[in-house]
C-alpha positions as CSV (number, residue, x, y, z in Angstrom):
1,M,-10.5,2.8,-0.2
2,A,-12.5,0.9,2.4
3,G,-12.3,2.0,6.1
4,I,-10.1,0.2,8.5
5,T,-10.9,-0.7,12.2
6,L,-7.9,-1.3,14.6
7,R,-7.8,-1.9,18.3
8,R,-5.8,0.7,20.2
9,S,-3.1,-1.9,21.0
10,E,-2.7,-2.4,17.2
11,M,-2.5,1.3,16.6
12,N,0.2,1.5,19.2
13,G,2.1,-1.2,17.6
14,I,2.5,0.7,14.2
15,R,3.6,3.9,15.8
16,G,7.2,3.3,14.9
17,I,6.4,2.4,11.3
18,V,4.3,5.6,11.0
19,V,7.2,7.8,12.1
20,R,9.5,6.2,9.6
21,Y,7.0,6.5,6.9
22,F,6.7,10.3,7.4
23,L,10.1,10.9,8.4
24,L,11.2,12.8,5.2
25,L,7.8,14.4,4.6
26,C,7.7,15.9,8.2
27,A,11.4,16.5,8.8
28,M,10.8,15.0,12.3
29,A,13.9,16.4,13.8
30,S,12.4,19.9,13.5
31,S,8.6,19.4,13.4
32,G,8.1,17.3,16.6
33,C,4.9,15.3,17.0
34,I,2.7,14.5,14.1
35,V,-1.0,13.6,13.8
36,V,-1.9,10.8,11.4
37,S,-5.0,8.7,10.8
38,I,-5.6,5.1,9.9
39,N,-8.4,6.2,7.5
40,P,-8.5,9.2,5.1
41,W,-9.3,12.5,6.7
42,L,-11.6,13.6,3.9
43,G,-13.7,12.0,1.3
44,D,-13.4,12.7,-2.5
45,S,-16.5,15.0,-2.6
46,S,-14.2,17.9,-1.5
47,L,-11.5,17.3,-4.1
48,E,-10.1,20.6,-5.6
49,T,-9.8,20.3,-9.4
50,K,-9.3,24.0,-10.4
51,T,-6.2,24.7,-8.6
52,I,-3.3,22.8,-10.2
53,I,-0.1,22.0,-8.1
54,A,1.6,19.6,-10.7
55,G,5.2,20.4,-11.1
56,T,8.5,20.7,-9.2
57,W,8.7,22.8,-5.9
58,I,11.9,23.6,-4.0
59,D,12.4,24.6,-0.3
60,T,16.0,25.9,-0.4
61,N,16.0,26.3,3.5
62,E,15.2,22.7,4.1
63,N,16.9,21.4,0.9
64,I,13.8,19.6,-0.1
65,V,12.6,19.1,-3.7
66,A,9.0,18.0,-4.2
67,T,7.5,16.8,-7.4
68,F,3.8,16.6,-7.8
69,E,2.8,14.5,-10.8
70,G,-0.9,14.7,-11.7
71,K,-2.9,11.5,-12.3
72,T,-4.4,10.9,-15.7
73,N,-8.1,11.2,-15.6
74,A,-8.0,11.9,-11.8
75,P,-8.3,15.6,-11.1
76,G,-7.1,16.7,-7.7
77,R,-4.9,13.6,-7.3
78,Y,-1.1,13.6,-7.4
79,E,1.8,11.4,-6.9
80,L,4.3,13.2,-4.6
81,N,8.0,12.4,-4.6
82,L,10.2,14.1,-2.0
83,F,14.0,14.2,-2.3
84,H,16.4,15.5,0.3
85,Q,19.3,17.2,-1.6
86,I,21.8,16.9,1.2
87,E,21.0,13.4,2.8
88,S,19.8,11.9,-0.6
89,G,16.7,10.5,1.1
90,Q,13.7,9.9,-1.1
91,C,10.0,9.0,-0.4
92,A,6.9,8.7,-2.4
93,Y,3.3,9.5,-1.4
94,E,-0.2,9.5,-2.8
95,C,-1.7,13.1,-2.4
96,K,-5.1,14.6,-2.8
97,L,-5.8,18.3,-2.8
98,H,-9.1,19.3,-1.2
99,S,-11.0,22.5,-0.8
100,V,-13.0,22.8,2.5
101,D,-14.7,26.1,3.4
102,G,-12.4,28.1,1.2
103,S,-9.2,26.5,2.6
104,L,-6.8,24.3,0.6
105,L,-6.0,21.0,2.4
106,L,-3.4,18.5,1.2
107,Q,-4.0,14.9,2.3
108,A,-0.9,12.6,2.0
109,G,-1.0,8.8,2.3
110,P,0.3,5.6,0.8
111,K,0.6,5.0,-2.9
112,D,-2.0,2.9,-4.6
113,T,0.6,0.5,-5.7
114,P,3.1,-0.5,-3.0
115,D,6.7,-0.6,-4.0
116,S,10.0,-0.9,-2.2
117,S,9.9,2.5,-0.5
118,P,9.8,2.1,3.3
119,G,6.3,2.4,4.7
120,T,4.4,2.9,1.5
121,I,2.1,-0.1,2.3
122,M,1.0,1.5,5.7
123,P,-2.6,2.8,5.4
124,V,-1.9,6.1,7.3
125,F,-2.9,9.5,6.3
126,M,-1.7,13.1,7.1
127,L,-3.6,16.3,6.6
128,L,-1.8,19.5,6.0
129,K,-3.0,23.1,5.2
130,A,-1.7,24.5,1.9
131,D,-1.3,28.2,1.2
132,L,-0.7,29.0,-2.4
133,T,0.2,32.5,-3.7
134,D,2.2,33.7,-6.6
135,G,4.2,30.5,-7.3
136,Q,4.8,29.9,-3.5
137,M,3.3,27.0,-1.5
138,K,3.4,26.7,2.3
139,L,2.6,23.6,4.0
140,Y,1.4,23.5,7.7
141,L,1.1,20.5,10.0
142,M,-1.8,20.0,12.4
143,D,-1.1,21.3,15.9
144,A,-0.7,18.1,17.8
145,S,-0.7,20.0,21.2
146,A,-4.3,21.3,20.6
147,F,-5.5,18.1,18.9
148,G,-5.9,16.0,22.0
149,A,-8.6,18.0,23.8
150,R,-10.6,18.4,20.5
151,A,-10.3,14.7,19.7
152,K,-11.5,13.8,23.2
153,K,-14.6,16.2,22.9
154,A,-15.4,14.7,19.4
155,K,-14.9,11.2,20.8
156,L,-12.4,10.2,18.2
157,I,-10.4,7.0,18.7
158,V,-6.8,7.8,19.6
159,A,-4.0,5.5,20.5
160,A,-2.9,5.9,24.0
161,R,0.8,6.6,24.9
162,S,2.8,3.8,26.3
163,P,3.4,3.9,30.1
164,K,7.1,4.9,29.7
165,Q,6.2,7.7,27.1
166,T,5.5,11.3,28.0
167,K,3.6,13.8,25.9
168,K,6.8,15.6,25.5
169,D,8.6,12.8,23.7
170,E,5.6,11.5,21.8
171,E,6.4,11.3,18.1
172,A,3.0,10.5,16.5
173,V,-0.7,10.7,17.5
174,I,-2.5,7.8,15.7
175,V,-6.2,8.3,15.0
176,G,-8.4,5.3,14.3
177,S,-11.8,6.8,13.6
178,W,-13.8,6.5,10.4
179,T,-13.5,9.0,7.5
180,T,-17.0,10.3,8.1
181,E,-16.2,11.2,11.7
182,L,-12.8,12.7,10.7
183,E,-14.4,14.8,8.0
184,E,-17.0,16.1,10.3
185,F,-14.3,16.8,12.9
186,T,-12.1,18.7,10.3
187,K,-14.9,20.8,9.0
188,K,-16.1,21.8,12.5
189,N,-12.6,22.7,13.8
190,L,-10.8,23.9,10.6
191,K,-11.3,27.6,11.3
192,Q,-10.0,27.3,14.9
193,D,-6.9,29.4,15.3
194,N,-4.6,26.6,16.4
195,F,-6.0,23.7,14.3
196,F,-2.7,24.0,12.3
197,L,0.6,25.2,13.3
198,K,1.6,28.9,12.7
199,K,5.0,28.1,11.4
200,P,5.0,26.3,8.0
201,L,6.7,22.8,7.6
202,Y,7.9,23.7,4.2
203,S,8.0,26.9,2.2
204,F,8.2,25.9,-1.5
205,A,8.9,28.0,-4.6
206,R,7.7,26.6,-7.9
207,R,10.5,25.8,-10.3
208,M,9.1,27.3,-13.5
209,T,9.6,25.6,-16.9
210,T,7.9,26.4,-20.3
211,N,5.5,23.6,-19.6
212,S,4.7,24.4,-16.0
213,P,1.0,24.9,-15.4
214,S,-0.1,28.1,-13.7
215,C,-0.7,28.0,-9.9
216,Q,-3.5,30.2,-8.9
217,P,-5.2,30.5,-5.4
218,L,-8.9,29.7,-5.1
219,P,-11.2,32.4,-6.3
220,K,-13.1,34.4,-3.6
221,E,-16.3,33.1,-5.0
222,P,-16.9,29.9,-6.9
223,P,-17.6,30.4,-10.6
224,K,-21.3,30.3,-11.5
C-alpha cells in the first residue's frame, strides 16, 4: 500500500472516524486513548509466518469473539472479525502478524476490499503487542501517555489536540509519518518498559476444534 501524506488539520478532521473505526477493537469505554497511524507501522519484511493464529479466540471477561482467517498464499496475513456477544456489535479488520526482535506484534488496519462495515475504508493502522502461550493470546495497546514524548523526540508527525480538548479526554492520537519512520521508531523503542500498556486489552483463549492449527510461541532461536 502506498504511503499517505496528510496535513495536521486533515488528521484532526478524521479523529472521530478513527474512534468509531476502532470502537469495538479497543473497547473504548475501558481502554481510553488509542494511538493510530495513517500509514502502516511496519513493512512486510518482518511478517511472522511460523506462528499461526488462525482460528476462533474468546475473551469471556469482555464477551468478545475474535476469528482470525488466514489469507490464501499470504502467510502472516489475516482477516479479523470481532463480535461482541452482548451488544451484538461486529467489525472486520485486515491484520498482519509481525516478529520484531523476538516480540510478536499484531498490526490491524482496513480491509483490502471496502464493504459496508463502518470505517473500513479509512486508512488507519494500530499496533498491538501479542503474547501467545499454551492456547492463550493477550493483546496490549501502545501506551498513549508515554508515546507523546518519544514521538516528539523522533520528530514524528502527530495531530495536535483541538483548543477545547485536554490530554485527559483525548480519544485518539493520530500519527502521520511514513512507514519507514514508524518502523525505525518502533524498533528503537520496542523494548522500553512502557512502550505498551501493562494491562492487556484482551485475554483470549483459543476455541479448539479438530481442525484448529497449533499455536506455538516463537522459538528462542530462529531455526538454522
